[in-house]
C-alpha positions in Angstrom: 17.3 -58.8 -26.2 17.4 -58.3 -22.4 18.1 -60.8 -19.6 14.3 -61.5 -19.5 13.8 -65.1 -18.4 10.9 -65.4 -20.9 12.9 -65.8 -24.0 12.5 -69.4 -25.2 14.7 -71.7 -27.1 13.9 -70.6 -30.6 13.8 -66.9 -29.7 17.2 -67.1 -28.0 18.7 -68.8 -31.0 17.3 -66.1 -33.3 18.7 -63.3 -31.0 22.1 -64.9 -31.0 22.1 -65.4 -34.8 21.1 -61.7 -35.4 23.7 -60.4 -33.0 21.2 -59.0 -30.4 23.2 -60.7 -27.6 26.5 -62.6 -27.5 26.7 -66.2 -26.3 29.1 -65.0 -23.6 26.6 -62.4 -22.3 23.8 -65.0 -22.4 25.9 -67.6 -20.6 26.9 -65.1 -17.8 23.2 -64.1 -17.4 22.1 -67.7 -17.2 24.8 -68.7 -14.7 23.9 -65.7 -12.6 20.2 -66.7 -12.6 21.2 -70.2 -11.6 23.4 -69.0 -8.8 20.6 -66.8 -7.4 18.0 -69.5 -7.6 20.0 -72.4 -6.4 19.6 -71.8 -2.6 15.8 -71.6 -3.1 15.1 -74.2 -5.9 18.2 -76.5 -5.9 17.6 -77.4 -9.5 21.2 -78.3 -10.4 23.5 -81.1 -9.2 26.4 -79.6 -11.1 26.9 -76.2 -12.7 29.5 -76.0 -15.5 30.3 -72.3 -15.0 33.9 -72.4 -16.4 33.2 -74.9 -19.1 29.9 -73.2 -20.2 31.6 -69.9 -20.5 34.4 -71.4 -22.7 31.7 -73.1 -24.8 29.9 -69.7 -25.2 33.2 -68.0 -26.2 33.7 -70.7 -28.9 30.1 -70.1 -30.1 30.7 -66.4 -30.4 33.8 -67.0 -32.6 31.7 -69.3 -34.8 28.9 -66.7 -35.0 31.3 -64.0 -35.8 32.7 -66.2 -38.6 29.2 -66.5 -40.1 28.4 -70.0 -38.9 24.8 -70.8 -38.2 23.5 -73.8 -36.3 20.0 -74.3 -34.8 21.1 -73.8 -31.2 24.5 -72.1 -31.6 25.3 -70.4 -28.3 21.9 -71.3 -26.6 22.2 -72.4 -23.0 20.5 -75.7 -22.1 20.7 -78.2 -19.2 20.6 -82.0 -19.1 19.5 -84.3 -16.4 22.2 -86.0 -14.3 21.5 -89.4 -15.7 23.1 -88.3 -19.0 26.8 -88.3 -19.6 28.6 -85.1 -20.3 32.3 -85.4 -21.0 34.5 -84.3 -18.1 31.7 -84.5 -15.5 30.4 -87.3 -13.3 27.0 -89.0 -13.8 25.7 -89.7 -10.3 22.0 -90.2 -11.3 20.9 -88.9 -7.9 23.2 -91.2 -5.9 25.7 -90.4 -3.2 29.3 -91.4 -3.6 32.4 -90.4 -5.6 31.6 -90.9 -9.3 34.4 -90.6 -11.9 34.2 -88.1 -14.6 32.9 -89.4 -17.9 35.3 -89.4 -20.9 32.7 -89.1 -23.6 29.3 -87.4 -24.2 26.2 -89.4 -24.4 24.8 -89.5 -27.9 22.0 -87.1 -27.0 24.5 -84.6 -25.7 26.8 -85.1 -28.7 23.8 -84.1 -30.8 23.1 -81.1 -28.7 26.7 -79.9 -29.1 26.5 -80.6 -32.8 23.5 -78.2 -32.9 25.6 -75.6 -31.1 24.1 -75.7 -27.6 26.0 -74.6 -24.5 25.6 -77.2 -21.7 25.4 -75.0 -18.5 24.9 -77.9 -16.0 23.4 -81.2 -14.9 20.1 -81.1 -13.1 19.0 -83.0 -10.0 17.1 -86.3 -10.1 16.2 -88.7 -7.4 18.1 -91.9 -6.9 18.2 -93.8 -10.2 15.0 -92.0 -11.3 12.7 -94.1 -9.2 10.2 -91.7 -7.7 7.9 -88.8 -8.6 9.9 -86.4 -6.4 13.4 -85.0 -6.6 14.8 -85.3 -3.1 17.7 -87.2 -1.6 20.7 -87.0 0.8 23.2 -86.8 -2.0 21.9 -83.3 -3.2 19.0 -82.2 -1.0 15.5 -81.2 -2.0 14.6 -79.7 -5.3 11.6 -77.4 -5.0 8.8 -76.2 -7.3 9.1 -72.6 -8.6 5.3 -72.2 -8.3 5.5 -73.0 -4.6 8.8 -73.9 -2.9 7.0 -76.0 -0.3 6.0 -78.5 -2.9 7.9 -80.9 -5.2 8.4 -80.2 -8.9 7.9 -83.9 -9.4 10.4 -86.4 -10.6 12.5 -87.9 -11.6 13.3 -85.0 -14.0 12.5 -82.5 -11.3 15.6 -80.5 -11.6 15.2 -80.0 -15.3 11.6 -79.0 -14.8 12.4 -76.6 -12.0 15.1 -75.0 -14.1 12.9 -74.4 -17.1 9.8 -73.4 -15.1 11.8 -70.7 -13.3 13.3 -69.4 -16.5 16.9 -70.4 -15.6 17.3 -72.1 -19.0 14.9 -72.0 -22.0 14.7 -75.8 -22.2 16.2 -78.9 -20.7 16.6 -82.6 -21.4 15.0 -85.1 -19.0 14.2 -88.8 -19.1 11.0 -90.7 -18.7 10.8 -94.3 -17.4 7.4 -94.1 -15.7 6.3 -90.5 -16.4 9.6 -88.8 -15.3 9.3 -86.1 -18.0 5.5 -85.8 -18.1 4.9 -85.8 -14.3 7.3 -82.9 -13.5 6.1 -81.1 -16.6 2.5 -81.4 -15.3 3.5 -80.1 -11.8 5.5 -77.2 -13.1 3.3 -75.9 -16.0 5.5 -77.1 -18.8 5.3 -79.0 -22.1 7.1 -82.4 -21.6 7.5 -84.9 -24.5 8.0 -88.6 -23.9 9.0 -89.6 -27.4 8.7 -93.0 -29.1 11.2 -95.5 -27.7 14.5 -95.0 -29.5 13.6 -91.5 -30.9 16.4 -90.0 -28.7 19.4 -92.2 -28.2 20.2 -93.5 -24.7 23.7 -94.4 -25.8 26.1 -95.4 -24.1 23.3 -97.8 -23.2 21.7 -99.6 -26.2 18.4 -99.1 -24.3 17.7 -97.8 -20.8 15.9 -99.8 -18.0 15.1 -102.7 -20.4 13.4 -100.3 -22.8 11.0 -98.5 -20.6 13.1 -95.3 -20.2 13.5 -92.7 -22.9 15.0 -89.2 -23.1 12.7 -86.3 -23.7 12.5 -82.5 -23.7 11.0 -80.0 -21.3 10.1 -76.5 -22.4 7.6 -73.8 -21.9 6.1 -74.0 -25.4 5.3 -76.8 -27.8 7.5 -75.3 -30.5 10.6 -75.2 -28.1 10.0 -78.7 -26.9 9.6 -79.9 -30.5 12.8 -78.1 -31.5 14.8 -79.7 -28.7 13.3 -83.0 -29.7 14.5 -82.6 -33.3 18.0 -81.5 -32.1 18.5 -84.5 -29.9 16.7 -87.1 -32.0 18.7 -89.8 -33.9 20.6 -92.9 -33.1 24.0 -94.4 -32.3 24.7 -97.3 -34.6 24.4 -99.8 -31.7 21.1 -98.5 -30.3 18.5 -101.3 -30.0 15.6 -99.2 -31.1 15.8 -96.9 -34.2 12.4 -95.6 -35.3 11.9 -93.7 -38.6 12.8 -90.0 -38.4 10.1 -87.3 -37.8 10.1 -83.5 -38.1 8.8 -82.4 -34.7 9.3 -78.6 -35.1 7.5 -78.7 -38.5 4.6 -80.5 -36.8 4.3 -77.7 -34.3 3.3 -75.3 -37.1 0.6 -77.5 -38.6 -3.1 -77.8 -37.8 -3.9 -81.3 -36.5 -7.2 -81.5 -38.4 -10.4 -82.8 -36.8 -9.6 -85.7 -34.5 -11.4 -88.3 -32.5 -10.3 -88.0 -28.9 -10.9 -90.5 -26.1 -11.1 -88.8 -22.7 -9.7 -91.5 -20.4 -10.1 -91.1 -16.7 -9.9 -94.7 -15.8 -6.7 -96.0 -14.0 -4.7 -99.1 -14.9 -5.1 -101.9 -12.3 -2.4 -101.8 -9.5 -4.1 -103.5 -6.5 -3.2 -100.3 -4.5 -5.6 -97.5 -3.3 -5.8 -94.5 -5.7 -8.3 -91.8 -6.6 -8.4 -89.0 -9.1 -8.4 -85.7 -7.2 -11.6 -83.8 -8.0 -9.7 -80.6 -8.8 -7.4 -82.5 -11.3 -10.4 -84.2 -12.8 -12.1 -80.9 -13.3 -9.1 -79.4 -15.1 -8.7 -82.4 -17.4 -12.4 -82.4 -18.2 -12.2 -78.7 -18.9 -9.4 -79.4 -21.3 -11.5 -82.0 -23.1 -14.3 -79.4 -23.4 -11.8 -77.0 -25.0 -10.8 -79.6 -27.5 -14.4 -80.2 -28.4 -14.9 -76.4 -28.8 -11.9 -76.5 -31.2 -13.9 -78.9 -33.4 -12.7 -82.3 -32.2 -14.9 -85.3 -31.5 -14.4 -86.1 -27.8 -16.0 -88.9 -25.9 -15.1 -91.0 -22.8 -13.3 -94.3 -23.4 -10.5 -96.1 -21.6 -7.8 -98.3 -23.2 -7.9 -102.0 -22.1 -4.8 -102.0 -19.9 -5.4 -105.3 -18.2 -2.6 -106.6 -16.0 0.0 -104.3 -17.7 1.8 -103.8 -14.4 3.2 -107.3 -14.6 5.1 -106.2 -17.7 6.4 -103.1 -15.9 7.8 -104.2 -12.5 10.5 -106.7 -13.8 11.8 -104.2 -16.3 12.0 -101.4 -13.9 13.5 -103.2 -10.9 16.0 -105.1 -13.1 17.1 -101.8 -14.4 17.6 -100.5 -10.9 19.7 -103.6 -10.1 21.8 -103.0 -13.2 22.5 -99.4 -12.2 23.3 -100.3 -8.6 26.1 -102.5 -9.8 27.7 -99.3 -11.3 27.5 -97.3 -8.1 30.8 -96.8 -6.3 29.4 -97.6 -2.9 26.0 -99.2 -2.8 25.9 -99.1 1.0 25.3 -95.3 0.7 22.1 -95.8 -1.3 18.6 -95.2 0.1 17.3 -98.5 1.6 14.4 -98.3 -0.8 16.9 -98.4 -3.7 18.6 -101.4 -2.3 15.3 -103.1 -1.8 14.3 -102.5 -5.4 17.6 -103.8 -6.6 17.1 -107.0 -4.6 13.7 -107.5 -6.2 15.3 -106.7 -9.6 17.9 -109.4 -9.2 15.1 -111.9 -8.5 13.0 -110.8 -11.5 15.9 -110.3 -13.9 15.7 -113.8 -15.4 12.6 -115.5 -16.7 10.2 -112.9 -15.3 12.0 -110.2 -17.3 12.0 -112.2 -20.5 8.3 -112.9 -20.1 7.5 -109.2 -19.4 9.3 -108.3 -22.6 7.5 -110.9 -24.7 4.2 -109.6 -23.4 4.7 -106.3 -25.1 3.4 -107.4 -28.5 0.1 -108.6 -26.9 -0.1 -105.4 -25.0 0.3 -103.4 -28.2 -2.6 -105.2 -29.7 -4.9 -104.9 -26.7 -4.1 -101.4 -25.6 -3.7 -100.2 -29.2 -7.2 -101.3 -30.1 -8.4 -98.0 -28.7 -6.8 -96.4 -31.8 -9.1 -98.3 -34.1 -11.8 -95.9 -32.9 -9.8 -92.8 -31.7 -6.8 -90.9 -32.9 -5.6 -89.6 -29.5 -6.2 -90.5 -25.9 -6.5 -87.6 -23.4 -5.8 -88.6 -19.8 -4.7 -87.0 -16.6 -0.9 -86.9 -16.2 -1.2 -87.3 -12.4 -4.1 -88.1 -10.1 -3.1 -85.3 -7.6 -1.5 -81.9 -7.5 2.2 -81.8 -6.5 2.7 -83.1 -2.9 4.6 -81.1 -0.3 8.4 -81.6 -0.2 9.2 -84.5 2.1 5.9 -86.2 1.9 7.4 -89.5 0.9 10.9 -89.1 2.4 10.5 -91.2 5.5 8.3 -93.9 4.1 9.2 -97.6 3.7 9.7 -99.0 0.2 6.1 -100.4 0.1 4.6 -97.3 1.5 6.5 -95.2 -1.0 5.2 -97.4 -3.9 1.7 -97.0 -2.6 2.0 -93.2 -2.3 3.6 -92.7 -5.7 1.0 -94.9 -7.4 -1.7 -93.0 -5.7 -0.3 -89.7 -7.0 0.9 -90.9 -10.4 -1.1 -93.9 -11.7 -1.6 -92.7 -15.3 1.8 -92.3 -17.0 3.7 -95.5 -16.7 1.8 -97.8 -19.1 3.0 -95.8 -22.1 6.6 -96.7 -21.0 5.8 -100.4 -21.2 4.3 -99.8 -24.7 7.2 -97.6 -25.8 4.8 -95.1 -27.4 4.8 -91.3 -27.3 3.0 -89.0 -25.0 2.9 -85.2 -24.5 2.1 -83.4 -21.2 0.3 -80.1 -21.7 -0.5 -77.7 -18.8 -4.1 -78.1 -17.7 -4.3 -75.1 -15.4 -3.6 -74.5 -11.7 -5.6 -75.6 -8.6 -5.8 -74.7 -4.9 -3.4 -71.8 -4.3 -1.7 -72.0 -7.7 -0.2 -75.5 -8.0 0.0 -76.6 -11.7 -1.5 -79.9 -13.0 -1.4 -81.4 -16.5 -2.9 -83.7 -19.0 -1.4 -86.2 -21.4 -2.0 -86.5 -25.1 -1.2 -90.2 -25.9 -0.8 -91.9 -29.2 0.4 -95.1 -30.9 3.9 -95.8 -32.2 5.4 -92.9 -34.1 2.5 -90.5 -33.4 4.6 -87.6 -32.0 3.8 -85.3 -35.0 0.1 -85.6 -34.5 0.4 -85.2 -30.7 2.6 -82.1 -31.1 0.2 -80.5 -33.7 -2.7 -81.0 -31.3 -0.7 -79.6 -28.3 0.3 -76.6 -30.4 -3.3 -76.0 -31.3 -4.3 -76.1 -27.6 -1.4 -73.8 -26.6 -2.5 -71.2 -29.2 -6.0 -71.4 -27.7 -5.0 -71.4 -24.0 -1.8 -69.3 -24.0 -0.4 -71.2 -21.1 3.2 -70.1 -21.8 2.3 -66.6 -20.8 1.7 -67.7 -17.2 4.8 -67.5 -15.0 5.5 -68.3 -11.4 6.3 -65.4 -9.1 10.0 -65.0 -8.4 9.1 -65.6 -4.7 6.4 -68.2 -5.0 6.5 -69.2 -1.3 3.0 -68.5 0.0 1.2 -71.3 1.6 -0.7 -73.5 -1.0 -3.1 -76.3 -0.5 -4.7 -78.3 -3.3 
């Protein structure tokens, strides 16, 4: 095995187990790639060079002793909203954060699988926006074109995987924050069922709208990382039945009824599906039809689902702001969202949570007729870096809803969705589509995504190491 960036999660694990490369060699190559790319991409908030090397040495000793674990010695990254023992969790915020004393449950499970945690990736302040920029860490850039954002809020994880710095990474998704950067960096991103991956030390994150999820180049790698991080702490509020994601990636999905949904949930703000994105999603629907599926246009009945989202999201921001060492350093938009969250954190929050059962019935009625919903992941290609940097809170909300109106309803519902690459537009900017299903449908969505991947071979397409030419969607 060479230092080729193309080796994925499963291939890297196999090479380590068969002695083609040592964990120490692999860690050193990974850290060297990160160091080289950091000035251009700025994917990492924190690189654990010394700790990762020590973890790799420990993995080599275990490999030499004959021990085998699914990810033993494999380098992975986690988003900086997830606790890693000995490191701070700043979640995109400025200030002096203390080091955490314990791993988050998801990281504990990664370590139990043998993974080497090479660093923590950048995210915008408290995961609020579909870009990864901020005064605490700078601008994270898209490997396909460094003038554009990789999306957010898991933009650092997406940039790291898309550039081949790590074979896979963990992100989190509260309004599309795994699926959006996956779409804009040509990756597979899985938003699992609520509770599938523990958010402990929090019994739930952002009042249940945020979940952890994997980003990888292939469906099989994303499914493997999902399996390795799935499971619960005893005190998690949501504990769905177990699934076998990696096994699902090897199965044919069967002939499915698929709803092509281009309609947007109501938000009372201007928005429009970009014609180039529409064209790519429609082309994906045509490929699904060519693969034997029954595809027709239909939209879920979203209604006023936004009323059930805003209190949960802003109250979650308010909770996090209370943990920040110096809230005066935060972006004014964050402080504004926290003020709104404090106002909505009582009766409106309780009402928004009680509305979920009704929303499940109304939106879920689409699955009486269809097995899967196919929708755009975003309405536009990735914006240029800095597009939303100087906007007011309201203007930022308008801009991000216009760019990303499709992903967030599934966070309210708590149901799974998988972003798949839909192709590239303009001068090479990636866009994506979501495969959406009801509760517990990850295996079906993963099987369908794997079938599409086998047909389209998107994982064979890589960004240039110097993807800096001018691009316009």
